[in-house]
N, C-alpha and C positions, 0 to 999 in steps of 0.2 A: 172200881171197875166191875162190871156184870160179868157173870159166867152162865153159858148156855147149858141147859140140861133137857134131856130127851127122855120121855117115858115110853119104852117099847111095849109096855102093856096096852098103851092107848093108840100107838102109831099104827096106821093102816096104810102107809107107803103111798099116800096120794101125791106127794111131791110138790106141793105149793111151796114149801120152804126152800127146796132146791131151785125152783124156778125163780124165786124172788132173790135169793142170795146163794148162788151155787159155790161161791168161795167159802161157805160156811157149813152148807149142808149137802148131803148126797144120799139118795135112796139106793141102798144096796141091793144086790141079787136076792138077799133074803127078804125083801120087801119092807125093811126098816130104815128109818133114818140114821145116818152116821153123822155126827158132829165132826167137822173137819178141823175147826179151830175152837177151842172152848171158851174164848173171850172175843168179843168184838174189838177190832183194831181201832186205832185213832180215826175218828171221823166216820166209823161204820156202825155206830150203835143204833141210829135210826133205820138203817138198812136192815139189821139183824131183828130189830123189834117189829119192823114190817113182816119179816118172815115168820117170826113166832106168832104174830097176830093172824097171819094168813092160814094158819093151821086149822083145819075145820074140825078137828077131834081134840084140840088143845093138848097135843103130845109134847109141845115145847114150851119152855118158860126161861125168862132170864132172872137170875138170882143174884 
């Protein structure tokens, strides 16, 4: 099972992750992404992978 990691040093709060998978990501009032669930649920790995790949500053990864 994969785990989602966010690098707040890279995050610019653009929100592509939230737009793609709002169940897993939220851009907070501080302008940084918050990971709502650490691991993709059954059947959601492709959705989360798409959200990670949508980040234009590569602040997200699946490990």
